[in-house]
C-alpha positions as a Markdown table, in Angstrom:
| # | Residue | x | y | z |
|---|---|---|---|---|
| 1 | Met | 108.0 | 93.3 | 88.1 |
| 2 | Pro | 108.4 | 89.8 | 87.6 |
| 3 | Glu | 107.5 | 88.1 | 84.1 |
| 4 | Thr | 105.3 | 85.8 | 86.1 |
| 5 | Tyr | 103.2 | 88.6 | 87.8 |
| 6 | Leu | 102.5 | 90.3 | 84.1 |
| 7 | Ala | 101.9 | 86.6 | 82.5 |
| 8 | Ser | 99.7 | 86.1 | 85.0 |
| 9 | Ile | 97.0 | 89.1 | 84.3 |
| 10 | Pro | 93.9 | 88.0 | 83.3 |
| 11 | Pro | 92.7 | 88.5 | 79.6 |
| 12 | Asp | 90.3 | 90.9 | 80.4 |
| 13 | Leu | 92.1 | 93.0 | 82.6 |
| 14 | Leu | 95.2 | 93.2 | 79.5 |
| 15 | Ala | 92.1 | 94.0 | 76.7 |
| 16 | Arg | 91.4 | 96.7 | 79.2 |
| 17 | Ala | 95.0 | 98.2 | 79.7 |
| 18 | Ala | 95.2 | 97.6 | 75.6 |
| 19 | Arg | 92.9 | 100.4 | 74.9 |
| 20 | Val | 93.8 | 102.6 | 77.0 |
| 21 | Arg | 95.1 | 106.2 | 75.4 |
| 22 | Leu | 95.1 | 108.4 | 78.1 |
| 23 | Ala | 96.2 | 107.5 | 81.8 |
| 24 | Val | 94.5 | 109.8 | 84.5 |
| 25 | Phe | 96.3 | 109.6 | 88.2 |
| 26 | Asp | 95.0 | 111.2 | 91.3 |
| 27 | Val | 97.9 | 112.5 | 93.1 |
| 28 | Asp | 97.6 | 112.7 | 97.4 |
| 29 | Gly | 97.6 | 108.6 | 97.9 |
| 30 | Thr | 98.2 | 107.8 | 94.4 |
| 31 | Leu | 101.2 | 109.3 | 93.6 |
| 32 | Thr | 102.5 | 110.2 | 97.0 |
| 33 | Asp | 101.9 | 107.9 | 100.0 |
| 34 | Gly | 99.0 | 110.7 | 101.2 |
| 35 | Arg | 100.4 | 112.0 | 103.9 |
| 36 | Leu | 100.5 | 116.1 | 103.9 |
| 37 | Trp | 104.0 | 117.6 | 105.0 |
| 38 | Tyr | 104.4 | 121.3 | 105.9 |
| 39 | Gly | 107.5 | 123.3 | 106.8 |
| 40 | Glu | 108.2 | 125.8 | 109.4 |
| 41 | Asp | 107.2 | 128.5 | 106.8 |
| 42 | Gly | 103.9 | 126.5 | 106.3 |
| 43 | His | 105.5 | 125.7 | 102.5 |
| 44 | Glu | 104.1 | 122.3 | 101.4 |
| 45 | Thr | 106.5 | 119.2 | 100.2 |
| 46 | Lys | 105.7 | 115.9 | 98.6 |
| 47 | Val | 107.6 | 112.8 | 98.0 |
| 48 | Phe | 107.5 | 111.1 | 94.3 |
| 49 | His | 108.8 | 108.1 | 94.0 |
| 50 | Val | 111.5 | 107.7 | 91.2 |
| 51 | His | 110.1 | 104.5 | 89.3 |
| 52 | Asp | 106.5 | 106.1 | 89.3 |
| 53 | Gly | 108.1 | 108.8 | 87.2 |
| 54 | Leu | 109.8 | 107.3 | 84.8 |
| 55 | Gly | 106.8 | 104.9 | 84.3 |
| 56 | Leu | 105.1 | 108.0 | 83.6 |
| 57 | Lys | 107.6 | 109.1 | 80.8 |
| 58 | Arg | 107.6 | 105.7 | 79.1 |
| 59 | Leu | 104.0 | 105.8 | 78.9 |
| 60 | Gln | 104.0 | 108.8 | 76.8 |
| 61 | Ala | 106.9 | 108.0 | 74.6 |
| 62 | Asn | 105.0 | 104.9 | 73.7 |
| 63 | Gly | 102.4 | 107.2 | 72.9 |
| 64 | Val | 99.8 | 106.8 | 75.9 |
| 65 | Gln | 98.8 | 110.3 | 77.3 |
| 66 | Val | 99.0 | 111.2 | 80.7 |
| 67 | Ala | 97.1 | 113.8 | 82.8 |
| 68 | Ile | 96.9 | 114.4 | 87.0 |
| 69 | Ile | 93.5 | 115.6 | 88.5 |
| 70 | Thr | 93.9 | 116.5 | 91.7 |
| 71 | Ala | 91.3 | 118.3 | 94.5 |
| 72 | Arg | 94.2 | 119.9 | 96.1 |
| 73 | Ile | 96.5 | 122.7 | 94.7 |
| 74 | Ser | 100.5 | 122.4 | 95.0 |
| 75 | His | 103.4 | 123.8 | 93.5 |
| 76 | Pro | 105.3 | 120.7 | 94.3 |
| 77 | Val | 103.0 | 118.7 | 91.7 |
| 78 | Ala | 103.0 | 121.2 | 89.0 |
| 79 | Leu | 107.3 | 121.3 | 89.4 |
| 80 | Arg | 106.8 | 116.9 | 89.3 |
| 81 | Ala | 104.3 | 117.6 | 86.4 |
| 82 | Glu | 106.7 | 119.7 | 84.5 |
| 83 | Glu | 109.8 | 117.8 | 85.4 |
| 84 | Leu | 107.8 | 114.6 | 83.6 |
| 85 | Gly | 106.4 | 116.5 | 80.5 |
| 86 | Ile | 102.9 | 116.0 | 81.6 |
| 87 | Ala | 100.7 | 118.9 | 79.6 |
| 88 | His | 97.2 | 117.6 | 81.3 |
| 89 | Ile | 97.6 | 118.9 | 85.1 |
| 90 | Tyr | 94.4 | 120.1 | 86.8 |
| 91 | Gln | 94.5 | 120.9 | 90.1 |
| 92 | Gly | 91.9 | 122.4 | 92.6 |
| 93 | Gln | 88.9 | 120.4 | 91.0 |
| 94 | Gly | 86.3 | 119.5 | 93.7 |
| 95 | Asp | 84.5 | 117.8 | 90.8 |
| 96 | Lys | 87.1 | 115.4 | 89.0 |
| 97 | Arg | 84.5 | 113.5 | 87.0 |
| 98 | Ala | 84.0 | 116.5 | 85.6 |
| 99 | Cys | 86.9 | 117.3 | 84.8 |
| 100 | Leu | 87.5 | 114.0 | 83.0 |
| 101 | Thr | 84.4 | 114.3 | 80.8 |
| 102 | Glu | 85.7 | 117.6 | 79.8 |
| 103 | Leu | 89.5 | 116.0 | 78.9 |
| 104 | Leu | 87.8 | 113.2 | 77.4 |
| 105 | Asp | 86.0 | 115.8 | 74.7 |
| 106 | Ala | 89.1 | 118.0 | 74.7 |
| 107 | Leu | 91.1 | 114.8 | 73.5 |
| 108 | Gln | 88.3 | 113.5 | 71.5 |
| 109 | Leu | 88.7 | 110.0 | 73.3 |
| 110 | Gln | 86.1 | 107.9 | 75.3 |
| 111 | Pro | 85.7 | 106.4 | 78.2 |
| 112 | Ala | 87.0 | 103.3 | 77.2 |
| 113 | Gln | 90.2 | 104.5 | 77.0 |
| 114 | Val | 91.1 | 106.0 | 80.3 |
| 115 | Ala | 92.8 | 104.6 | 82.8 |
| 116 | Tyr | 92.3 | 106.4 | 86.2 |
| 117 | Val | 94.0 | 105.6 | 89.2 |
| 118 | Gly | 93.0 | 106.6 | 92.6 |
| 119 | Asp | 92.8 | 105.8 | 96.4 |
| 120 | Asp | 90.0 | 107.7 | 98.2 |
| 121 | Leu | 86.2 | 108.7 | 97.5 |
| 122 | Pro | 86.9 | 111.4 | 95.5 |
| 123 | Asp | 88.2 | 109.3 | 92.9 |
| 124 | Leu | 85.1 | 107.0 | 92.7 |
| 125 | Ala | 83.1 | 109.0 | 90.5 |
| 126 | Pro | 85.9 | 109.4 | 87.6 |
| 127 | Met | 87.2 | 105.8 | 88.3 |
| 128 | Arg | 83.2 | 104.4 | 87.3 |
| 129 | Met | 83.6 | 106.1 | 84.0 |
| 130 | Ala | 87.0 | 105.0 | 83.2 |
| 131 | Gly | 87.5 | 101.7 | 80.7 |
| 132 | Leu | 90.3 | 100.9 | 83.7 |
| 133 | Ala | 89.9 | 101.5 | 87.1 |
| 134 | Val | 92.8 | 100.9 | 89.3 |
| 135 | Ala | 93.1 | 101.2 | 92.9 |
| 136 | Val | 96.3 | 101.5 | 94.8 |
| 137 | Ala | 97.0 | 99.1 | 97.6 |
| 138 | Asn | 96.7 | 101.3 | 100.0 |
| 139 | Ala | 93.0 | 102.5 | 98.6 |
| 140 | His | 89.8 | 102.9 | 100.5 |
| 141 | Pro | 88.0 | 99.8 | 100.7 |
| 142 | Trp | 85.1 | 101.4 | 98.7 |
| 143 | Ile | 87.9 | 102.4 | 96.1 |
| 144 | Val | 88.9 | 99.1 | 96.0 |
| 145 | Glu | 85.2 | 97.5 | 95.4 |
| 146 | Glu | 84.8 | 99.5 | 92.3 |
| 147 | Ala | 88.4 | 98.8 | 90.6 |
| 148 | His | 88.9 | 96.5 | 87.8 |
| 149 | Trp | 92.6 | 95.8 | 89.2 |
| 150 | Gln | 94.6 | 96.8 | 92.4 |
| 151 | Thr | 98.0 | 97.3 | 92.7 |
| 152 | Arg | 100.5 | 95.4 | 94.9 |
| 153 | Ala | 102.3 | 98.7 | 96.1 |
| 154 | Gly | 100.6 | 101.2 | 98.1 |
| 155 | Gly | 100.4 | 105.0 | 96.8 |
| 156 | Gly | 103.9 | 106.8 | 96.5 |
| 157 | Glu | 105.8 | 103.5 | 96.7 |
| 158 | Gly | 105.6 | 102.3 | 93.1 |
| 159 | Ala | 101.9 | 101.8 | 92.6 |
| 160 | Ala | 101.6 | 104.2 | 89.5 |
| 161 | Arg | 105.0 | 102.1 | 88.0 |
| 162 | Glu | 102.3 | 98.9 | 88.3 |
| 163 | Val | 100.0 | 100.7 | 86.3 |
| 164 | Cys | 102.5 | 102.1 | 83.6 |
| 165 | Asp | 104.0 | 98.3 | 83.3 |
| 166 | Leu | 101.1 | 96.9 | 82.7 |
| 167 | Ile | 99.3 | 99.1 | 80.3 |
| 168 | Leu | 102.7 | 99.3 | 78.6 |
| 169 | His | 102.8 | 95.0 | 78.3 |
| 170 | Ala | 99.4 | 95.0 | 77.5 |
| 171 | Gln | 99.9 | 97.2 | 74.3 |
| 172 | Gly | 102.9 | 95.0 | 73.3 |
| 173 | His | 105.9 | 97.6 | 74.5 |
| 174 | Gly | 106.9 | 95.5 | 77.5 |
| 175 | Asp | 109.4 | 93.3 | 75.7 |
| 176 | Ala | 110.9 | 96.6 | 73.7 |
| 177 | Glu | 111.2 | 98.4 | 76.8 |
| 178 | Arg | 112.9 | 96.0 | 78.7 |
| 179 | Glu | 115.2 | 95.5 | 75.6 |
| 180 | Arg | 115.7 | 99.3 | 75.3 |
| 181 | Trp | 117.5 | 99.5 | 79.1 |
| 182 | Arg | 119.9 | 96.5 | 78.4 |
């Protein structure tokens, strides 16, 4: 992301992102482009963006926990979460708000300390309780209306990385992360 983009983030949004201790992501339409791919054998395939993966790993390396809450159950999601070291993965969640509430209780966190990133109606309730609610660029309009911020990239196209970069920047880790890779 260009420095000018990060420099133009409004102070109220930076304050929200600075408080984040848990970043929660939906999967279909958020960590993926929302399309469902099935092989001839009926097995599901998902495509994840490598930039998102590095962002999620860097959040964790800088003390921000990462969680996945998704309504569907998918083996590729479990594999990707394991690969990224994501300990908090909840699949088959019909009530994402209840799942998030239980997770916050277990981690002893307040709603103001959570970022929730989503794209469609099942994400609405947890977004409303999150201190930082983010809609991906291709989110449903009702989700965009509830979000504190909207990414430039669509789901599965680097949107999660934008959120990770925002949080790292707001928490004062942006320059160190950039230097780490020089």
